[in-house]
TORZAMAR-441424 format. One record per residue: residue number from 0; residue in one letter; y, x, z of N, C-alpha, C in turn. Coordinates in pm, whole numbers. Atoms other than C-alpha are relative to their C-alpha. Example, Ala and Ser with C-alpha at 12.3 -4.5 7.8 and 13.67 -1.06 7.14 Angstrom:
ATOM_n_res_n_Y_n_X_n_Z_ca_Y_ca_X_ca_Z_c_Y_c_X_c_Z
ATOM_0_A_-119_89_0_-450_1230_780_120_90_0;
ATOM_1_S_-119_-82_-6_-106_1367_714_109_-77_73;
% end
This chain:
ATOM_n_res_n_Y_n_X_n_Z_ca_Y_ca_X_ca_Z_c_Y_c_X_c_Z
ATOM_0_M_-95_-17_119_-9215_9856_7262_-4_126_-70;
ATOM_1_R_21_-161_86_-9276_10222_7224_-131_-13_-67;
ATOM_2_N_121_27_66_-9645_10113_7133_22_-43_-160;
ATOM_3_I_-39_45_139_-9488_9917_6835_67_95_-91;
ATOM_4_N_-87_-64_99_-9272_10194_6731_-106_124_-40;
ATOM_5_I_108_-102_41_-9572_10462_6749_-72_-97_-112;
ATOM_6_S_78_85_100_-9778_10204_6539_76_-14_-148;
ATOM_7_Q_-100_-47_119_-9492_10175_6290_0_107_-67;
ATOM_8_L_-9_-126_41_-9444_10508_6253_-128_52_-70;
ATOM_9_L_149_-45_25_-9810_10610_6208_-24_-66_-144;
ATOM_10_S_23_43_135_-9834_10332_5925_101_64_-89;
ATOM_11_E_-87_-68_112_-9535_10480_5735_-34_111_-8;
ATOM_12_L_27_-140_32_-9639_10806_5783_-142_7_-104;
ATOM_13_K_115_3_61_-9987_10724_5620_27_-56_-156;
ATOM_14_D_-49_60_132_-9784_10560_5324_96_68_-66;
ATOM_15_S_-116_-84_53_-9570_10846_5266_-56_125_-51;
ATOM_16_N_51_-110_41_-9612_11202_5132_-28_104_67;
ATOM_17_H_12_-108_-132_-9636_11373_5443_-145_35_-2;
ATOM_18_E_167_-58_-24_-9966_11585_5492_-19_-3_141;
ATOM_19_L_30_-26_-144_-9947_11550_5869_-119_-100_33;
ATOM_20_L_68_81_-30_-10241_11429_6026_38_-97_109;
ATOM_21_A_-95_106_-103_-10143_11085_6203_-73_-1_127;
ATOM_22_D_27_-10_-158_-10397_11158_6515_19_99_74;
ATOM_23_K_-65_-112_-84_-10255_11486_6599_96_-8_57;
ATOM_24_W_-140_-17_-69_-9925_11409_6691_-7_4_154;
ATOM_25_N_28_-45_-159_-9869_11499_7066_120_-47_84;
ATOM_26_Y_-116_61_-74_-9495_11372_7165_63_-96_-98;
ATOM_27_Y_-81_100_33_-9297_11062_7115_134_-3_66;
ATOM_28_Q_-140_-2_-59_-8918_11076_7152_81_-65_-98;
ATOM_29_E_-132_92_64_-8570_10869_7049_85_139_2;
ATOM_30_W_-100_-69_-11_-8288_11082_6931_128_-112_-41;
ATOM_31_N_-78_128_16_-8032_10797_6995_166_30_-19;
ATOM_32_D_-139_21_-33_-7644_10753_6946_49_160_-59;
ATOM_33_S_-17_-145_83_-7623_11092_6710_116_22_-49;
ATOM_34_I_-114_-19_53_-7311_11263_6628_-41_119_-83;
ATOM_35_F_30_-94_91_-7348_11501_6322_142_67_-24;
ATOM_36_L_-94_-80_34_-7090_11770_6292_-47_136_-79;
ATOM_37_H_81_-92_94_-7171_12003_5986_148_109_-38;
ATOM_38_F_-102_-102_27_-6959_12333_5940_-61_83_-97;
ATOM_39_E_4_-77_92_-6966_12552_5627_8_121_41;
ATOM_40_I_-16_-124_-67_-7029_12914_5737_-41_94_-125;
ATOM_41_P_37_-110_99_-7039_13215_5493_-140_76_58;
ATOM_42_Y_139_-51_3_-7382_13367_5420_15_151_116;
ATOM_43_D_2_-148_-72_-7270_13721_5551_11_0_168;
ATOM_44_L_3_23_-131_-7172_13577_5884_-140_-53_78;
ATOM_45_L_101_104_-14_-7467_13340_5894_-134_83_47;
ATOM_46_I_129_-68_-11_-7744_13582_5839_-31_96_119;
ATOM_47_D_28_-91_-144_-7703_13798_6165_-52_-89_62;
ATOM_48_L_48_103_-124_-7831_13482_6365_-136_-41_-35;
ATOM_49_I_161_42_50_-8155_13440_6169_-97_118_19;
ATOM_50_P_143_-103_-32_-8486_13607_6273_-69_41_-135;
ATOM_51_L_107_-70_125_-8678_13835_6024_-92_-111_-29;
ATOM_52_G_110_92_37_-8924_13615_5844_40_-117_-39;
ATOM_53_L_-61_87_43_-8681_13341_5791_93_8_-110;
ATOM_54_E_-64_3_97_-8511_13271_5491_124_-119_-3;
ATOM_55_L_-101_98_-14_-8153_13090_5494_12_-73_-133;
ATOM_56_D_-7_75_112_-8166_12782_5286_177_-52_-49;
ATOM_57_S_-157_26_79_-7821_12666_5044_0_-125_-54;
ATOM_58_F_-9_96_102_-7694_12379_4896_102_19_-86;
ATOM_59_N_-114_-43_106_-7488_12461_4591_46_123_24;
ATOM_60_E_-54_-139_-54_-7479_12819_4729_104_-7_104;
ATOM_61_K_-75_-9_-96_-7324_12709_5029_-85_-11_133;
ATOM_62_Y_77_19_-129_-7443_12730_5405_58_-38_93;
ATOM_63_Y_-37_72_-131_-7432_12536_5694_-34_3_119;
ATOM_64_V_55_33_-138_-7457_12496_6068_62_-119_39;
ATOM_65_S_-14_120_-18_-7483_12182_6212_19_0_168;
ATOM_66_L_-16_48_-99_-7361_12052_6577_-49_-126_-2;
ATOM_67_V_62_167_8_-7579_11742_6658_34_-8_164;
ATOM_68_A_10_59_-129_-7488_11572_6984_-42_-125_9;
ATOM_69_F_57_117_-2_-7709_11284_7084_-49_-16_164;
ATOM_70_T_48_16_-112_-7883_11132_7352_-181_-63_3;
ATOM_71_M_153_-39_17_-8285_11214_7393_-24_-134_92;
ATOM_72_N_74_108_-72_-8480_10884_7525_-129_2_-21;
ATOM_73_E_151_19_9_-8835_10813_7606_-68_117_-39;
ATOM_74_L_96_-109_49_-8960_11159_7560_-116_24_109;
ATOM_75_Y_102_14_-63_-9303_11167_7664_-126_72_-82;
ATOM_76_P_115_-31_61_-9646_11326_7593_-106_-104_-27;
ATOM_77_K_112_66_43_-9930_11143_7395_-107_-40_107;
ATOM_78_N_93_34_-88_-10136_10949_7625_44_-3_147;
ATOM_79_L_-65_-12_-126_-9901_10976_7911_132_-108_-17;
ATOM_80_F_-99_84_12_-9575_10778_7977_143_62_13;
ATOM_81_P_-159_-78_-48_-9184_10860_8021_43_-7_113;
ATOM_82_L_-53_-8_-164_-9020_10930_8352_115_16_-36;
ATOM_83_D_-146_3_33_-8673_10806_8339_96_148_15;
ATOM_84_Y_-92_-111_-43_-8512_11089_8498_-39_141_-75;
ATOM_85_I_11_-104_88_-8676_11365_8301_-5_-23_-154;
ATOM_86_S_14_34_139_-8727_11192_7958_113_-39_-38;
ATOM_87_N_-107_68_22_-8406_11049_7932_143_74_18;
ATOM_88_F_-117_-109_-43_-8084_11310_7911_83_22_-171;
ATOM_89_H_-96_-37_119_-7800_11399_7666_-28_149_-53;
ATOM_90_E_29_-127_37_-7853_11713_7439_95_39_-125;
ATOM_91_I_-73_-54_110_-7671_11926_7213_-71_124_-88;
ATOM_92_N_56_-128_43_-7819_12141_6965_83_53_-138;
ATOM_93_I_-70_-67_127_-7681_12390_6697_-102_62_-79;
ATOM_94_R_95_-38_83_-7892_12437_6400_52_44_-155;
ATOM_95_T_-12_-64_121_-7891_12616_6090_-131_-37_-124;
ATOM_96_Y_102_70_87_-8117_12543_5752_-34_125_-70;
ATOM_97_V_83_-106_23_-8389_12787_5671_-129_-48_-96;
ATOM_98_K_123_7_69_-8719_12806_5470_-106_103_15;
ATOM_99_K_82_-112_-12_-9043_12982_5497_-119_-67_-56;
ATOM_100_N_109_27_84_-9349_12952_5250_20_-130_-29;
ATOM_101_N_-36_126_72_-9207_12654_5078_-11_-120_116;
ATOM_102_K_-21_69_-92_-9153_12480_5405_163_-14_32;
ATOM_103_Y_-117_-14_-27_-8802_12378_5446_68_-76_132;
ATOM_104_G_-17_33_-104_-8652_12306_5785_120_50_69;
ATOM_105_V_-102_-50_-103_-8403_12385_6066_-54_121_90;
ATOM_106_Y_25_-84_-111_-8362_12690_6297_102_-25_118;
ATOM_107_F_-92_50_-79_-8211_12615_6621_68_124_80;
ATOM_108_I_-69_-89_-53_-7935_12852_6727_12_5_145;
ATOM_109_N_-23_18_-112_-7891_12693_7058_-17_-113_28;
ATOM_110_I_30_134_-51_-8028_12384_7268_65_-3_117;
ATOM_111_E_-73_7_-114_-7831_12257_7533_-63_-161_68;
ATOM_112_A_77_136_-45_-7980_11962_7764_101_-50_150;
ATOM_113_E_-105_44_-99_-7774_11747_8025_-40_33_157;
ATOM_114_K_57_-2_-144_-8013_11788_8338_-60_93_-6;
ATOM_115_K_48_-136_-23_-8143_12117_8479_-146_-34_-11;
ATOM_116_L_111_4_13_-8455_11966_8533_-97_-35_-146;
ATOM_117_S_46_53_145_-8523_11788_8187_14_134_-97;
ATOM_118_S_-12_-124_60_-8393_12135_8050_-112_66_36;
ATOM_119_C_103_-97_-54_-8674_12311_8241_-131_-56_-36;
ATOM_120_V_144_48_46_-8963_12064_8171_36_-15_-159;
ATOM_121_A_-17_3_110_-8836_12038_7795_-31_157_-80;
ATOM_122_K_25_-125_67_-8849_12415_7768_-132_68_23;
ATOM_123_I_155_-35_-36_-9207_12446_7936_-97_-84_-116;
ATOM_124_L_100_45_108_-9350_12188_7699_19_29_-136;
ATOM_125_S_-36_-60_153_-9188_12282_7372_29_134_-31;
ATOM_126_K_-19_-141_1_-9157_12630_7439_123_35_-98;
ATOM_127_L_-113_-30_62_-8821_12600_7268_114_55_99;
ATOM_128_P_-85_-64_-65_-8495_12775_7410_66_-105_53;
ATOM_129_Y_-87_85_-93_-8358_12498_7644_80_81_79;
ATOM_130_E_-104_-59_-135_-8062_12563_7870_87_-110_56;
ATOM_131_P_-57_105_-65_-7902_12337_8094_199_7_-30;
ATOM_132_S_-173_15_18_-7507_12226_8022_47_-141_61;
ATOM_133_E_-63_116_-90_-7270_11999_8207_43_-112_-98;
ATOM_134_I_-53_98_109_-7265_11697_7973_19_-109_41;
ATOM_135_I_-28_132_-37_-7098_11368_8011_21_-85_-148;
ATOM_136_R_-16_98_129_-7092_11080_7760_63_-131_50;
ATOM_137_K_-71_139_-30_-6866_10782_7788_25_-54_-153;
ATOM_138_P_-25_100_108_-6811_10518_7533_115_70_-96;
ATOM_139_N_-98_-75_94_-6626_10692_7219_52_155_40;
ATOM_140_N_4_-135_-27_-6664_11019_7393_-104_83_45;
ATOM_141_Y_105_-108_-18_-6888_11312_7425_75_152_31;
ATOM_142_R_-63_-117_-37_-6808_11604_7643_-107_106_70;
ATOM_143_S_82_-100_-43_-7012_11939_7727_79_119_72;
ATOM_144_L_-55_-144_-29_-6938_12260_7922_-106_65_50;
ATOM_145_N_85_-109_-47_-7183_12531_7941_83_143_68;
ATOM_146_H_-94_-113_-76_-7039_12770_8202_-73_119_-25;
ATOM_147_R_67_-132_4_-7301_13038_8165_63_79_-145;
ATOM_148_K_-34_-59_145_-7203_13087_7757_128_-16_-33;
ATOM_149_K_-133_37_29_-6866_12948_7794_12_-80_-135;
ATOM_150_L_20_93_92_-6947_12686_7525_62_-121_60;
ATOM_151_E_-82_124_-47_-6731_12359_7528_2_-93_-150;
ATOM_152_L_-35_118_80_-6729_12031_7324_99_-93_76;
ATOM_153_D_-59_98_-50_-6486_11759_7407_57_-98_-127;
ATOM_154_I_-19_75_103_-6461_11483_7127_9_-126_30;
ATOM_155_D_-3_149_-12_-6310_11147_7113_-2_-70_-129;
ATOM_156_Y_34_65_139_-6420_10908_6813_-11_-113_-14;
ATOM_157_N_13_150_15_-6451_10573_6680_-103_-7_-118;
ATOM_158_I_98_31_136_-6758_10453_6455_16_-135_-50;
ATOM_159_H_-20_148_98_-6748_10200_6180_-121_-41_-11;
ATOM_160_D_148_83_-15_-7039_9967_6176_-53_0_-112;
ATOM_161_R_59_-15_145_-7061_10001_5778_-70_98_1;
ATOM_162_V_119_-80_65_-7402_10166_5674_76_88_-114;
ATOM_163_I_-60_-69_109_-7273_10451_5447_-118_54_-95;
ATOM_164_K_112_-54_87_-7486_10564_5138_26_162_16;
ATOM_165_K_2_-142_4_-7579_10929_5167_8_51_-98;
ATOM_166_R_-33_-86_126_-7478_11184_4945_-104_105_-5;
ATOM_167_D_122_-120_2_-7705_11467_4803_20_96_139;
ATOM_168_L_-11_-84_-107_-7562_11687_5070_-43_-43_136;
ATOM_169_D_51_59_-105_-7618_11439_5344_-153_3_18;
ATOM_170_I_142_-23_9_-7982_11403_5245_-58_144_24;
ATOM_171_W_52_-119_-16_-8016_11773_5254_-4_31_113;
ATOM_172_L_-30_-61_-149_-7872_11823_5579_-90_-86_119;
ATOM_173_L_50_108_-93_-8040_11530_5753_-181_-2_-12;
ATOM_174_E_130_15_9_-8386_11500_5599_-103_119_15;
ATOM_175_R_65_-116_-10_-8567_11786_5755_-102_-36_100;
ATOM_176_Y_117_40_-77_-8902_11742_5886_-85_104_64;
ATOM_177_C_68_-119_-71_-8979_12090_6042_95_82_64;
ATOM_178_L_-93_-114_-85_-8813_12328_6289_-95_125_14;
ATOM_179_F_33_-133_-18_-8872_12685_6321_37_69_119;
ATOM_180_Y_-28_-76_-129_-8898_12915_6636_-79_123_-11;
ATOM_181_V_79_-104_17_-8945_13264_6633_6_79_150;
ATOM_182_K_15_-45_-141_-9066_13470_6960_-76_122_-44;
ATOM_183_S_64_-125_-3_-9180_13838_6975_-57_24_-151;
ATOM_184_S_24_-8_175_-9185_13832_6579_-95_-79_-32;
ATOM_185_K_83_106_57_-9412_13557_6560_62_-129_-33;
ATOM_186_I_-62_91_62_-9299_13263_6349_-73_-123_40;
ATOM_187_F_55_109_-18_-9379_12905_6472_78_-119_-84;
ATOM_188_R_-54_100_50_-9329_12582_6303_-55_-120_78;
ATOM_189_Y_38_110_-77_-9311_12246_6453_35_-127_-101;
ATOM_190_D_-12_81_71_-9371_11957_6230_36_-145_75;
ATOM_191_I_-32_103_-58_-9207_11600_6307_-12_-99_-107;
ATOM_192_Y_9_137_77_-9205_11238_6138_83_-93_61;
ATOM_193_H_-67_111_-28_-8956_10975_6141_70_-54_-138;
ATOM_194_K_-52_70_110_-8793_10719_5915_129_83_-51;
ATOM_195_P_-127_-85_46_-8492_10854_5698_134_-34_82;
ATOM_196_W_-115_42_-77_-8170_10873_5888_76_-101_-77;
ATOM_197_S_-129_111_39_-7912_10571_5844_123_47_72;
ATOM_198_I_-128_-63_-40_-7577_10700_5876_126_-96_-2;
ATOM_199_Q_-121_82_-33_-7223_10536_5969_115_87_-21;
ATOM_200_A_-117_-71_-4_-6871_10677_5914_16_26_148;
ATOM_201_L_-52_-42_-151_-6728_10846_6225_115_48_-20;
ATOM_202_E_-142_-20_-45_-6349_10867_6307_9_114_100;
ATOM_203_L_-18_-114_-75_-6294_11201_6478_194_-19_32;
ATOM_204_I_-128_38_-64_-5967_11094_6705_43_161_43;
ATOM_205_R_-56_-136_-86_-5939_11450_6897_-126_72_-15;
ATOM_206_M_105_-100_-7_-6185_11763_6892_58_117_33;
ATOM_207_K_-18_-127_-65_-6178_12028_7132_-142_92_13;
ATOM_208_I_127_-74_15_-6455_12269_7046_5_151_6;
ATOM_209_K_1_-127_-3_-6536_12613_7147_-167_50_-7;
ATOM_210_Y_158_-38_16_-6875_12744_7024_11_127_-114;
ATOM_211_R_19_-129_63_-6932_13095_6907_-114_73_22;
ATOM_212_F_104_-69_-19_-7240_13286_6827_13_113_-88;
ATOM_213_G_-22_-110_72_-7190_13635_6706_132_-5_-65;
ATOM_214_N_-122_-3_73_-6944_13624_6438_28_-151_-60;
ATOM_215_V_8_130_56_-7014_13240_6353_95_-91_111;
ATOM_216_I_-106_72_-85_-6728_13024_6507_-15_-123_-81;
ATOM_217_L_-34_146_50_-6723_12651_6474_130_-72_38;
ATOM_218_N_-118_37_-21_-6408_12494_6442_57_-85_-97;
ATOM_219_S_-71_100_81_-6173_12242_6289_28_68_-183;
ATOM_220_D_-7_-71_110_-6127_12494_6000_-109_-34_-86;
ATOM_221_N_89_-15_98_-6460_12521_5844_-111_-157_37;
ATOM_222_L_71_128_-19_-6585_12158_5961_0_-81_-150;
ATOM_223_A_6_2_130_-6704_12055_5619_-40_-177_-4;
ATOM_224_S_33_134_11_-6866_11683_5714_-49_-42_128;
ATOM_225_F_45_63_-169_-6956_11447_6022_-11_-148_-60;
ATOM_226_H_53_146_-14_-7093_11120_6068_-67_-32_121;
ATOM_227_Y_76_67_-138_-7282_10898_6320_-138_-65_-40;
ATOM_228_S_128_74_16_-7642_10757_6340_-33_-81_119;
ATOM_229_K_69_53_-129_-7784_10514_6589_-88_67_12;
ATOM_230_G_115_-78_-55_-8088_10713_6587_-119_-25_-66;
ATOM_231_V_126_33_77_-8446_10748_6486_-102_33_101;
ATOM_232_H_105_3_-71_-8772_10705_6658_-94_136_-65;
ATOM_233_V_80_-86_38_-8996_11025_6628_-145_55_76;
ATOM_234_L_111_-81_-38_-9322_11185_6628_-22_137_0;
ATOM_235_S_-23_-111_57_-9380_11534_6659_-146_48_21;
ATOM_236_W_135_-46_3_-9701_11754_6607_-10_165_87;
ATOM_237_P_-4_-126_-56_-9832_12071_6788_75_115_-96;
ATOM_238_R_-67_-80_91_-9659_12397_6669_-116_60_-43;
ATOM_239_V_110_-56_76_-9841_12598_6407_43_150_3;
ATOM_240_N_-36_-175_9_-9836_13004_6410_-7_25_-147;
ATOM_241_M_-16_-11_139_-9703_13079_6064_2_167_-43;
ATOM_242_S_-2_-145_6_-9727_13459_6123_-129_62_-70;
ATOM_243_Y_154_-74_53_-10113_13526_5991_37_-30_-140;
% end
């Protein structure tokens, strides 16, 4: 099934406007059962979290931070195979929207993974700042507790079966095909490819959230939009140093 997914993705990639070299991909992964919570954050608060060299991106002069809670499945390098305990885990990432040299992508403020081993391996392989968190997922509930940073998420929800048409804002938030990472003043870009997200309406029954980074606080007061997706199959490419 994975080979079929990869063949389909590569075929779609060749027919798309992406400039990625199909034979150079290095990781396959699936981002399944994805919950998106989008928060509107003032520029003056958010800019302090963005490394030098990246520019905040905006939609209608508004700025956003998104919490994405999902389940990672089938993560494995090209020419190898997934290992269940390492390759499948729950993840939460906190991202905002940035640009660099006419490339529009995301910047991760924080990344948490359910399993310590998965977090460690993902950090080594991707070079991204993964850290472990205590994450438990049940039907219609997603709960996470990061003891070290005192971050907490606990939501009850219902998912509506009907696929909804994406608004311009949804497309702007979701259809991002690269991410940026900065270390030691060097800016790296990671390119990815997947089919466009298909989203469904999400009903939030209860939300307890304690996420704060500097002066940026995520709460019900600045929650601007939310939805659910069954997920996407993803190919990723080796990172590119953009500092030159």
